[in-house]
N, C-alpha and C positions, 0 to 999 in steps of 0.2 A: 478370502478377504475381499470385500468390495472396495475397489481402489478409486481414488479421486482422479487418477490419471486414466482417462477413458480408453486410450489405446495402449495400455500397459503391455499386454501380451504381444501385440504387434511389434512393439519396440524392443521387447526383451528377448532378442535373438541370440544373445550369448550370455554366459554366466556372469561376466563382468557388467554387461548392460543391465541384467536383472538386478544385480546388487546395487548399482548406482540408482536405478529407478526405485527400488525399495527404500533407499535412504531419502530420496526426494519425496516419496510418498509419505514417509514418516513426518516430514515437515508439514505437509498439507493436512494430514490428520490432526496434528497438534494445534493447527490454526483454526479448526472448525469453530466458527463463531458461536453457535448455539452451545456447544460443549464448554467453551471458554466462559460464557455468561453463567451457565449452570454451576460451574465449579467456583465462581467468584462471587455470585450473588445468591442470597437466600432470603426467605420471608416466613416468619412464624409469629403468630399472634399479631401484634402491631409492629413488630420489629423487623425492619429491613436491614440485613447485614451485607456489607460490601467489603470484601477482603478483610473480614474480622472487625470492622467498625460498624457500630450500631446506630440506626436512625429510627426514632419512634414516630411512626406515621400517624399516630393519634394526635400529634401536635399540628398537623397540617390540614387545612380545609380542602385543598385541591392538590391532586398529584397529576402532573403533566409530563409527557415524554416527547422530546423532539430528537431528531437524528439526521445526520447527513454523512455521506460517504459510501464506499462500496460494501461495507459490512452492516449498514444501517438496517436494512430489512431483516436480515437474519438475527441481528441483535434485538430488534424490536419484537420479533416473533418469540424469541427466548424469554424476553422480559415480560411479555404478555402472559406467558405460561406461568411465570412466577407470581405476578401481581394481579392478573386478571382484572376484575371489575373495579379494583382500587384505582385504576388509571381512569381519571375523569375525561382527559383530552390528550390527543397526541398527533404528531405529524412527522414523518420521516421521508427523506428523499435519497434514493440510491439508483442502482441500475437494474434491480430485480423487480419483476412484476409479482404482485401478491396482495391478498386481502387480509386485513387484521380486524379483530372485533372492536378494539378500543382505540386504535391508532390509525389515522389516515395515512395512506401510502402514496407516494409520488414516484414516478420513474423519470429521472432527469438524463442529462447528457454529460459525457466526459470524453476527452479532457477540456473541451470548450463548452461553456455554459450556453443555454438556450432559453427560450420563453418558458419551457417546462420547469427549468430550474428556478426562474424568477417567481412563477406561480407558487411553488413550494416554499421558496424563501420568504415570500410575503406572509404566508400562513404561519411559518415559524416565528417570524418577527412579531406578528400580532399576538400570538399565543404567549410569547415571552413578555411583551409590553403590557399585556392585561393581567400579569401576575402580581400578587400582593404579598405582604410580609408573611402571611400564614400559608403560602403556597410552596410546594416543592416541585422544582423543575429538574427532571432527569434528562441529561443530554448525552446522546450516543454519538461519539466523535470517531471517525475513521478515515483512512486514506482515501483520497479522491474528493474529500469534502470541500477542498478549496475551490474546485470548479462547480460542484453540485450545490453548494450553499451560496445563493446569489439573490439578493433582496430587491433589486431594481433593474430596470432596463439599462440605466447608465452603467451600473456595475457589470452587467452582462457584456455590454459593448466594449468597455474598457478591458474586461477580462479576456475576451477573444483577442483583442489587439495585443495585449501583453503577452499572451501565450504564443501567438504566432511570431512575435518579435523575439521573444526569449529563447525559443527553440533553437535559433541559430547560434546562440552564445555558448551552449554546452555547459552553462553554470549549474550549480546544485539547486535542488528543490528548496532548500532553506533560503537561498538568495531570492528566488522567485517569490516565495511566500512572504518575505519581508515587504515586497512591493504590494502584494495582494492584500496584506493587512491594512494598507493605507488607501485602498480603493473601496473599502467596505465599512458599513456601519455595524456589521455582525462579527467580522473577524477581528483578530488581535485584541480579544477581551470585550469586543462590542456586545456580544450576546449576554455576557455577565452583567454589563452595565444596563442593558435594556430590561433584563429580568429583575434587577435590583428593586426592592429589598427582599425578594424571594430567596429561599435556600436553593442552591444549585449543586447537583451531583453530576460530575462529568465522568463518564465511563469511556476511557480512551483505548482505542485499538490502533497502536502506533505503527506507522510506516516510515518513520524517520530514524536517522542514525543516533546512536548513543542515547543520551537523556534529554534531547531537545524536544520534549513532548509538546511544547507550545507551538511547534511547527506543524503538528498534525492538523490537517484541515485549516491551517493558518490560525490555530489557537483561539477559537471563539470564547473559551472559558478560562483562558490564561491571561494574566497581566503581561502586556507587551512591553519590552524594554527598548524597542526600536522607535525611531522618530520619523517625521516627515522628511527631515534632512537626510536620514539614512536611505530612505526610499528614493528620494530625488537624486542622490549620488549614484545609486545603482542604475537608475534610468539614464542618467547622463553618461556614466562610464561605459555603458553598453549600447548607447545610441538607440534607445528603445522607442523614442517618440515623446509626444506630449500627453500627460495624464493629469486628471484632477485628483489631487491627493487630500486625504483627511487624516487628522491626528487620532491615534488610538487612545482609549481612556487610561489615564495614569493614576487617578485617585484610588488609594488603597481600599476605601470604603466599599467599592463595587465588588471586591474580591474577598471580603471578610467572611461571607457566608457561602463561599464556593469551595467545594472539596472535589479534587480530581483524583481519579484512580486509573492507573495504567493496567489494563487487563491482559494485554498481549503486545509483543513487539517482535522484531526479527531475532532477538536473543532466544525467544521461545522456540522459533523454528530451527535455529542453529543448534541449540541444545538437543532438540529431538533428533536431528540428523546425526549428531555425534553419538547419541545413545544407540541409535539403530546401527550405525557403522560398527560400534564396539560389539553389539550383539551378533553381527555378521562376521566378526573376527578381524576387523580392521582397526588400525591405530588412527584415531581421528584427531585432526588439528584444526580448530576454528581460528583462522588467522585474522579475521576482522568481521565485525558487524557494522562497520562504517566505511565500506569500500566505495568511495566516491571519486576515485581517480579517473583520468581519461581512460578510454577503453584498453589500449595496449599496455600502459603502465599497470592497470588493474590486473590484466591477465599475466603480466610478468611477475607480479607479486604471488599470484596463485601458483604458477608453474615453477617459480624459484623455490617456494615453500615445498612443492612436490619433490624437487631434486634434493633439497636439503634433508628431507625426511628419508632416512636410510632404511626404514623398516620395509620389508618385502611387500606387505599389504597395508596400504595407507589411503586415507581420504582427507583431502584438503577442502575445508568448508569456508565459505565467505557469504556475506550478505551486505546489501547496500543498493546503490543505484549508480553504476559507473557512468561517467559523463559521455555524451555522444553529440557531436555537432552534425546535424543533418544538412548537407549541402545540396542534395538532390531529392526533391519531394515526390518524384515520379514512382519510385519503388515502393514496395510494401513490406512491412515487417516492423518489429520493435527492437528495443535495446537488447533484449535477451537473445533473440535469434541472430541479431547482428554480432553479438559477442561470440556466439557459438560458431558462426561463419568465419569470424576472425581467427578462431582457433584452427579451423580447417585450413585457412589460407596460410597460417604461420607454420604449418607442418610440424606442430609440437606434439601431436598425438602419436604414440607408438602402439604396438600391438597389445600392450598390457594395460592401456589407459582408456578411460571414458570421461568425457566432460559433459556436464549439464548446466544450463542456465535457464531459469524460468521465473516468470512473474508470479508472485504469490496470489495475485487476484485472478489468475488464469487468463488474463487478456493482455498479451504483449503487443499492444497497438494493433491487434488483429484478433481473430477467433482462436489463435493458438497461444499457449502459455509460454512457449520457448522451444528449445531444441536439445537433442542429445547428439554427441559427436564421438566417433571412434574411427579407427582406420578403415572400417567398412564404409563409412560415410564418404571418405575421400575416394575409395575404390569405386563406389557407385557413381559418384560424380564423373570420374574419369571414363567409366564405361558408357555414360550418357553423353560424353563429349561436352561436359559443362565446365566452363572456366570460372572457378570460384572467385577469382579476382574481379571479374566483370560484375558478378552479382554483388560482391562486397562494395565496390565503388559506386554501384548504382543503387545502393541501399535497398536491395531487393532480396533480402534473406528469406522472406516468406516463400517466394517461388522456388528458391534453391532447395529448401528443406521439404517443400511439398513434393518436389521431384525425387529427392533421395528418400522420402518417406521417413524422415527423422524428426518431424514436428511433434512436440508434446501437447496433447489436447486434454484439457480438464473441464472446459467451460467455465463460467464465472464461479469462483469458489466462495464468494460471500466473505472473503477475508482480504486483507491487504497489509503486508509488512515489508513492502519493497521487493527487491529481487533476491533470489537464492541461487548460489553457484556451488558446484562441487567438482573436484577432480579426483577420480578413483584410479588407483594403480594396484593391481594384484598380480604378483609374479610367482607365487607359490601355490 
């Protein structure tokens, strides 16, 4: 089997490690963007079918495709294979380089927007603005789109300022995106308004908890329920600074011809992990797909569930984005490697356990996806005379796992459904 985890064999040094990595690998395979599009979207005759719902393309003069987020290039590639030359015009912005026949591709920056994002955003804005009543606009929406979709220099500058200020608060992405919606003419339903009266199909690759799909890429195709007052309160309560806010569209008419379809979410990944765990002979328990607690409370939930599960062979599965307040920006690493290092420091790993935390997009604020931890990790650190507490408090988890050789490397996956965590225990 060709694995998405590039250093799979290097990491699979024990039977338990191999099992844990196979379970994580199952999630990455289930999230393959091109396969997700292929099983959700089909085209025959003049009928475009999306999750069982039919759209007669003969009714439309022009078919346009726009996209933004970490899955946008892979999704656009898959959609081109389905619709081909029926696509008259298109533009997507993501993190992957590539050329498409009918859709213009842009490579932007994340998590902070840049001039490249603005260039792509202006193209998407104009394409939507120039749509008429007999046009169809297909919108590919995925995680990371809040930073990648940026239509002006002012929005870029405010977006950078907001991100840098917000990082210190440790608040959830939903709170951050509430403010982002009010800094943009495209987010918070703005794209739907600009494209009106065209028909809009939103294909959503969700990276948010639960059913809050309007938070994915700050919801350009969803009617926003928040107000300027809500955004202003968040800014004031967290001392974020001064921002120029705009109200999001509230008129229902802009959304009457919008149809959003959620193609994938972290539930998809969690279910795939549970199925693989069962196949390998483990009792699987998905404790949450909305794990947004602070780091240590989140880990306590996972390890408490592990203790409560009395079966000899068990896997505890969770997904979400545990909150992390970064007080020292000099270190290197992301939320997942920091979580794994916290596990090593808490001394909760016994000889029968393995813990994995990884970013589903493959980029944990670095070129690593995350890390794997077992008692061997702690033993290697000790043999190298490494004080894990120093690395933890210095937010330098990348260097720690680089030295212990426990980083999980996937490269960009072209998918993004937030973070995936598992605790495996096999005693029999």
